[in-house]
N, C-alpha and C positions, 0 to 999 in steps of 0.2 A: 462561350460558343455562340456564334451568330444565329439569330433566329430561334434560339431555345431559351426559355425562361426556367430557372430552377427555383422551386418553392420548398423551403425547409421548415419543419415544425416537429411537433410531438405526436402523441397518440390521437390528437384531434383530426389528423389527416388519414386515419385508418379507413373511414368510409370511402375515400377516393381511391385507396389502394385496392379495394375488393375486386373490381373488374379485372385489373391487371393480374392480381394474384390468382384468380380463377383460370386465366389463360396459362399462367405458369403451372398450375396444378395439372391441367390437361396436357401440357407439354411433357411434364415429368411422367405422367401415366403412359404416354406413348413411348418413352425411352426405357422405362423400367422393364427388366427382363423377368423378374420373379414376383414383383409386388404391385402390379398394375391395379389389382382389385382394392388394395389398401388406399391408393391414391383416389380411386373412384369413391370410396366411402368417407374421405376426409373433407371437412368443410372449413370455410374461412373462420368460423367462430372459434375453432381450436387455435388457429394462428393468432387471431385477435386477442384471445385470452392469454396466450403465452407472452405476447408483447406487452399487454397491460400489466401482467405480473412483473415483467422485467422493469417496466417503468416505475412500479411501486418500490422495487428493491434497488434500483439504480437510475440510469438515464437511458432514454430511448430517443432516437432521432430518425425521422422519416423525411426523405427528400424526393420530390417529384420533378420530372422533366416535362415541361409543358410546351407544345408546339402551337403557334398561332393558327387558328382555324381548325385545329385537330383536337386539342385537349391534352389529357395526360397520356404521354407516350412511354414512360418508364418510371420506375421507382426503386429506391434502395432503403432498406430498414436496417439500422445498426443500433447496438446497445453497448453500454459499459456498466458492469456491475461494481458493487462497492469494494470487492476484492481486487479490482484492477483488470478483470477479464473483459476485453473488448471483442465483439463479434459482429460480423456482417450477417444478419439473420435472414435476409431475403433480398433478392435482386432480380429484376426482370425488365427487359426491353421489348416492346411490341415488335413483332417480326417485320412489320412494314418499315420500321425506322432503324434497323440494325445496320452496322457498317459506318455509322456517323461518329463513332467515338463517345456516344452518350453513356454507355455502360462504364467505360473507363473513367470518364469524368465523375460519375456518381461514386465509384469506388475510391477515387482520389479524395473526393470531398468527405467521404465517410471516414477514411483513415486520418485525414487532417482533424476532423472533429474528435476522433478518439484520442489523438495526441493532446488536444486541448483539454479533454476530460481526465487526462492522467492515466490512460490505459497502459498497463504493464505488458500485456500480451494481446495479440489480435488473431482471430481465428475465423474460419468459415467452414461449414459442413456442406459437402457436395453429395447428392444422391447418386447411388450406383447407376451406371449407364450414361451419365451425363459427362462424357469425356471432353466435350467442347468447353464446359464450365471449368473443368480442372485445368485445361490448357490456358484458359482466360485468366484464372486467378494466379497461375504460375508466373505470369508477367509481372505481378505485383509482389513476388517473393513468397507466396504461399506454397508450402511443400507438404507432402503427405506425412502425417505424424502417427496415426493409428487407423485401424479399420474396425468398424463395428458390424458384426454379423447378426442378423435376425432370423430366427427359425420360422419356416413357413410350413405349417401343419395342414395337409389337405383335409384331414378329418374335421378340422375346426375352422375351415375357411369362412371368412365373412365376419367372424367375431372380432370386435375391436380389442386388441391386446393379445391376440393369439400368437404363440411362439415367443413371447417376451417374458422375462422373469417377473415375479409378482411385484417387485418394487417399481419396475418400469410401468406396469399396468396401473399402478396407483397414482402416477402423475409426476414423478421426479424426472430429471434429465434435461438435456440441452435441446435447443431449437435447431432445426435443419434449414439452412439458408436456401439451398437449392430447391427443396421440395415444399417448403412451408410446413414441414411436419415436425411435431414435437415428440421426442423419444418416449416421454411418459404419457402425455395427453392423448396421443394416438401413435400406433406403431409406425416405424419407418423401415425402409430397406437398408441394405448394407451401405455404409457411408464411409467416406474418406475424411479423416480429421486432419486439417492442415493448420499449422500455427506459424505466424511470423513474429519474431521476437523484436523487442524495442531496439536492440543493437544487433544488426544482422551479422556482424562479425563475431559476436559473442558465442562462446562455446556452451554446450549444454551437458557436458560430462565433467565429472569431478577431476579427471586426469588431464584436462586441457591446460596447457601451460598458461600461467598468468603472472602478473607482477602486482604485489600488494603495496598499497599506499595508505598512510594514516593521515586523516584530516583532523586538524585541531581547529575548533570553531567556537565562536561565542554566540550566546542566545540571550538577548537583552531587550528591554522595552516591552511593548504590549505582547509581543510574540511569546513571552515567557508563560503566557496563560494557555497555550495550546498543549495538548496531551502528548505523551511519548509516541503513541500510535500515529497521531497527526504529523509529528516530527519525522517519523520514518517515511511516511508517504511524501512529505515535503522534499526530503533528500532524494528519494527515488526519481521524482519528477525533475529535480534540479540537475541530476546527472544526465538524464535523457535530453533535457532542453539545452544543456551545455554541449551536447554531441560527444560525450565521453564514452568510449566503448567498454562499458561495465560487463564483466562476465556474468552469465545467467546461471542460476542454480539448476540442478537436475530434477526432473519430475514432470508431471503432466501440466502443472501450472508453474512455469519458470518465474523466478523472481531475481532481482539483482543481488549479487553476492556482496552484501554490505552488512557488517556487524557493528553494533553500537556499544558504547560503554554504558555504565550504570545510568539508568534514566534519572532525569531531574525531577524532583517533586514539582507538582503543579504550582505555578506562581513564583518559583525560584529562578533567578537569573543565573547564567553560567558564563564564565569568562574563558575557560579552556576545556570545553567538552571534546570528546574524541569519537571517531568512527574509523573502521578499517574497510577498504573497498578494494576489490580485485579487478584489475584491468587486463585486457588482452596483451600478450607479449608482442613487442614490436609496434605498438600503437603510438600515434603521435600525441604526446602530452604537453607539447609546447604551449605555453600560455594557459595551462589547464586551470591554475588558480584564478586567473582573471576571468576566464570563461565561466567557471563555476560561480564566482561571486556575482556575475551579471544575471545568473539564473536564479539567485536566491532572493527572498523577500527582505524587506527592511527589518532590521533587528537580528539577522543572522549574518555573521561575518566570518570569512575564512581567515584564520590566523596563520596556519601553516599547512603545507601539503608536502609530505616527504615519503620516500620508499621505506618499507620495513620488510624483514625476512618473512617469506611465505610460510615457513614452518614454525613460526613463533606462536606463543600462547594467545588465546583470544583475549579481547579487552576485558570482558567480564571476569575471566579467570585470573587475569593479571592485576587488575585494579581492585583493591579492597578497602581503600580509605579515601575520604574526601574532606577538603577543608572549606568551611563556610564562614562568611562574615555577615553579621547582622548589625544594623544601625539602630540603636535604642535611643529613644527620646521621650520626653514627658515623664509620665508616671513610671514607665518601665525602666528609665535610666536611673531613677532615684534608688539608691541602695543596691544597684546592680553588681558593683564590685564585691560587696560583702556577701551577696547571695552566691556569686560564682566562687568565691573563696571557700564558702561553706560546702559547696558541691564538690570542690577539689579535695576537701578533707574527708568527705563522706565515703563510707565503704560501699554503699549501694545507693542507687537513685531509682526508686520504684514509681512507675507511672500506671495509671488505670486507663484501660481502653474499653470502649463499648463496641461489642461485636454482635453478630447475629445470634450467638449462643449465650449472650449475656456479658457481664463485666469480666475483664481479664486483666491480671496484674503482671507487669513485666519489669525486670531489673535492667535498665539501660546502661548502668555504670560500666560494664565490661566493653561497651562499644564506644565509650568516650576516651579518646587517646590524648587529647590536648584541649586545654581551656585557657584563654588569655583575655584580658579585659584592658582596654586602652581608650585614649581620647579619639573621637571621630570629628568630622568636619562640623562646624556650626554648633559646637558645644554638645554634640551627641556622644554617646558611649558606644564604642565599637567592640563587639564580642567576636572573637575568632576561635573557632573550634574545629578539631579534626575528629571525625567519627567514622565508624565502620560502614561500608556499603558492600553490596554483593550478596552471594549465597551464604557466606559465613555469618552474616548478620548485617542488617541494614537499619539505620537510624535516621528518621526524618528530622531535619533541623527544627521544624516547627514543634515537633513533639518534645525535643530537648528544651526549646525556649519555654514551652508550657510548664515543664518540670522545674527549670531553673528559676524562672521569674514568678511562678505561681499565678499566672494569668489564665483566663479561659482559652479554650482551643480556638474559638472564633477570633479573639484578639491576637493570639500568637500567629495566626495565619496572615494577619494584616501587617506584621512587622516585615520590612524589606530585608530579604536575605539573598545573598549572592554566593554561588559556589565558585571559588577562585582557583581550585586545583583538584586534580585526581591523581592519586599516586598509590604506591604499594607499601606494604609493611617493611619491605627491605630498604625503602628510601629514608634513611635515618636523618637526612638533612631536613626533611619535611615533617617527619612523624616522631621525632625523638621525644620520649616522655619527659614531662616537665615536673620534676620533683617526685619524692616518694609517694605522694598522695595519689598519683596517677598510675601506680602499679596495679596490675590485675590482682584480684582477690584469689 
């Protein structure tokens, strides 16, 4: 915008926000029908403390609109929490400079920043009586989601926290963007809760029609060292950045309807991992695989994207076995074939685990469905095993290597392992027992 400079930063800009926020508070006090006295008793220190706490738990961005020769004319404070909740916490434009599109530009910049931070939902709280603010935010897709009512007790007027439940008076709750009021730090009036979802066409009810697709992907290279929770966030952001209309779950904090297969152990690569995702019926999925691949980081590759029945079983319920390959070299390769043959003939394989309650012994033999040993590249020994995964029993391949080779746990975790397939016990072509020694006891 010509003649207007936008200055963005973090909590260090809060002192510059204070004069504008105090104007906002006076404006809200004049609009409030029932709680003007509460606005009068509310100070900037409450709002500052709320934003600093959000900065500690997530990310906070403050942007100022500066006019030459005038100074700060408007501000917008936004935040994104670690669970993906994005919020416009506070917005105000000096009355002298309204009508120039400054507020709209600040909101657009705040929403773009939330997208970059990976926000899964965006919301704003508008104080009761501020109908112009509701109409303003509606232009950006914010719609009423719920209404919070606060009790005003005349006999206890003036006491901070009157009329609110004990938990609210103790300090929990969300910040109010329109009034600068925090639901727990200081009471607020009745508010309208509005949420804009990452995919505006996505439904929020369980009975919204959708089409299920299964994504088969690989996870290799350095990215194999990220955790399963980080992988979930990675895929949520990838679907949003690819512009794919993922259906949202039902609830106060909607999340993309994506279900994952059995998680990979940390440090283990995967060649054919799976996830199921629900898209809106009738959406345009042309080039979806290519769009999704462009939104993914190095090391994650989309192998296949295909439709699956909506009423089919979940991945975790359907997949109960996994095949791993480990490349053994050096001392681990010496005598590996004999050790594996001994394990095949054994009736039990007992391992010891150290837990918070002390040492625990576990027989992992029932979870080992297949063991094979062959030649690998460069004179290495390739160990192929099929083991149980899921709720019925899960075996970490590093734990199996520790028991088979008799090496310390730290060394076992350094052996390169790749999960090559996920399948079910009904898939006899993959999981056929090899010889009488592999029968269950």
